[in-house]
N, C-alpha and C positions, 0 to 999 in steps of 0.2 A: 672317403665318405661312406658312412653306414646309414642307410635309411631306417627310420623307426618302423614303418610298415608300408604296405602298398598305398594306403590312402594318403599318407604324408608324402610319398614319392609323387603322387598325382598333383598335390598342391605345389610341390617344388617345380614341376613341369609347367604349372600354370603361369608362373612368373616369366617363363620363356616364350609363352604363346599368347600373351595378353593382346597382341596385335590382331588376333582373330576375333575379338569381341565385336559383336554387331555385324559380322560378315556371314555369308552363306557357307557355314562350315558344319561338318559332321565328324563326330568322334567314333571310331570303330575300335572296340576293345577286343583283343584276341582272347578267346576262351581258354582257360577260365581265369587265371590270375590277372590277366590284362584288364578284365572288366572292372575290378576294384579301382585300379589306377585310372581307367577311363571315366568311371563314374565321378570321381573327385574332380577330374579335369573338366568334364562336361558341365558339371554343376557350377564350377567357378567361372567358366566362360559363358554360361547361359545358352549353350547350344545342345541339340539333341545328340544322343549316342545310341549305338546299336552293337550287337555282338557279331563277330566274324569267327566261325569255327574253322580252324586250320589244323590239320593233323600232320605230324612229321612222319616221313617214310623211314622206318628203321633199317639199319643194316642187319643182315641175317644173324640171328642169335645174339644181337646186341641192341636191345630195345631202346637204350638211351642214346645211341649213336645214329644221328640223322644223315641220310644220304640225299634227302630232299624233303619236300612237303607238298601236301595237297590242300587246296582251298575249295570252296563250293564251285559247282558248275564244271567240274573236271579240270579246273585250272591248277597246273602243277609247276613246281620248280624242282629240277633234278640236277644235282652236282655230278655230272657224268664222269668227270675225271676221277673224283673220289670213289664213285661207285665202281669204276673199272679197276682202280687200284685194289679194291677189296674183292674183286672177282664177281661182282654182282651183274647178272645179265638182265636183259630187257624184259624177259618173261617174268622174272621175280618182281620187278618194279610194276609191271602191269597188274599182276596178281594183288600186290599191296594196294594199288590205287583202287581196284574194284572193292576190296574190303573196306578201305578207309572212306570211300564215297558213301557207302551205306551208313557208316558211323556218323559222318558229317550231317547227313540228312536227318538222322534220328535225333542227334543232339540239338540241331537247329530248331526242330519242331518242339522239343521239350522246352528250350529256352524262350522261344518267342510266343508260345501259347496261342498259335494260330494268327498272331498279328503279322501283317505284311512287313517285309524289310524296308528300311529307309532307303529312298532312291538317292544314289550318290552322283548321278549324272550332273555335270556342270557345277559341282560343289567342290570346295576345298575339303579334302578328306584327311583326317589325322588318324593314323594307325598307331595304336597304343598297346604296349605289353609291359609286364613288370620287369622284364629284362630279356636280353638276347645273348645266346651263346654262339652257335655257328652261323645263325642268320637265315637258315633254310625256311623256317616258318614265316619270317618277315618277308623274305623274297617272294614266297607264294602269295602272301597277302597283298603285296605291292602289285604283282602281276594281275591279280583278280580285280583290284581297284582300278587299274589302268583299263582293263577290258570293259569295265562298267562305265567308262567315259567320264571319270572324275576330271574336274578342271585342273586341279593340282593335287599332288600327294605329299603329305608330310608324315614323317615317322617321328614319334616322340617316345623315347625309351629312357628309363632311369639309368640303366647300366648296360654297357656293351663293350666287349673287348676291342682293343685298338685295331687289331687286324681285320675283325669283322666290320668295324666302322668304315674302313677303307673300301670294302666291297659294296656296302649299302649306299654310301653317299651318292654315287653316280646314278642310282636307280630312283631317287626321289627329288622333288623340287626343294625340299627343306628337310634337314635332319637335325633333331634336337636330342642330344645325349648329355646327361648330367655328369656321367663318369665313364671313362674309357680306360680301364686298367690294362697294363701290359701283361700281368699275370691274372689268370681267370680260371677258376675251377668250376664254380656253379653260381647261378643267379642268387640262390639263397644266402650265400656267404656275405652278401652286401646288405642284408636286412637283419635287424634285431628280432623282429617278429615276422615270420614267413610261414603261416599255416597253409595247409592245403585248402584250396577254394573248391567247394562242392557245387553240384548242380542246383540245389535249392537256393544257394546264395546268389548264383547267377540270375536265376529266375526273379528273385526278390529285387535285385539291383535294376533289372530291366523293367520291372513293374512300377518303379518309383516315378 
């Protein structure tokens, strides 16, 4: 399956989440690409949505290789086995967390324009992204949502590799994945149109 674009992927997810209509639910889109998918899904369900800024913790010298991820409020997920295999020590991870925490605060302020975040306590929270590779970012988002006392946590993802799906499924109350290929190089390969989502587009989506 090749998705036309992020918006159409959100509409396809809508078919799998129609049971949430009329319930106390919140959509959380992971910045930035996940916001486009989340917007389409939230509009179709008639529920509010918000942004969640999560940053991956890169391996030294390999910016695209995640050894973990950081969510707001210092909530992190670290793949310690993988980090140790790469020779990454705890001091490096602490240093990255300090840097990324500042970035998360800055981006969240830019996106929300001083509006308060939506309270997820006792709600069904649907975490949405445009795709998942290693799962580190999604794992951190799930941990953050649990710490905020959501009633239940759902992950809704257009595409996720089969091996990552097996890691994520036990962490959530419900997992919706439209496609789980055995061979996976990058999220963008599963979209016809996959442009970079910039900050102004995120702000515009949240203002709607």
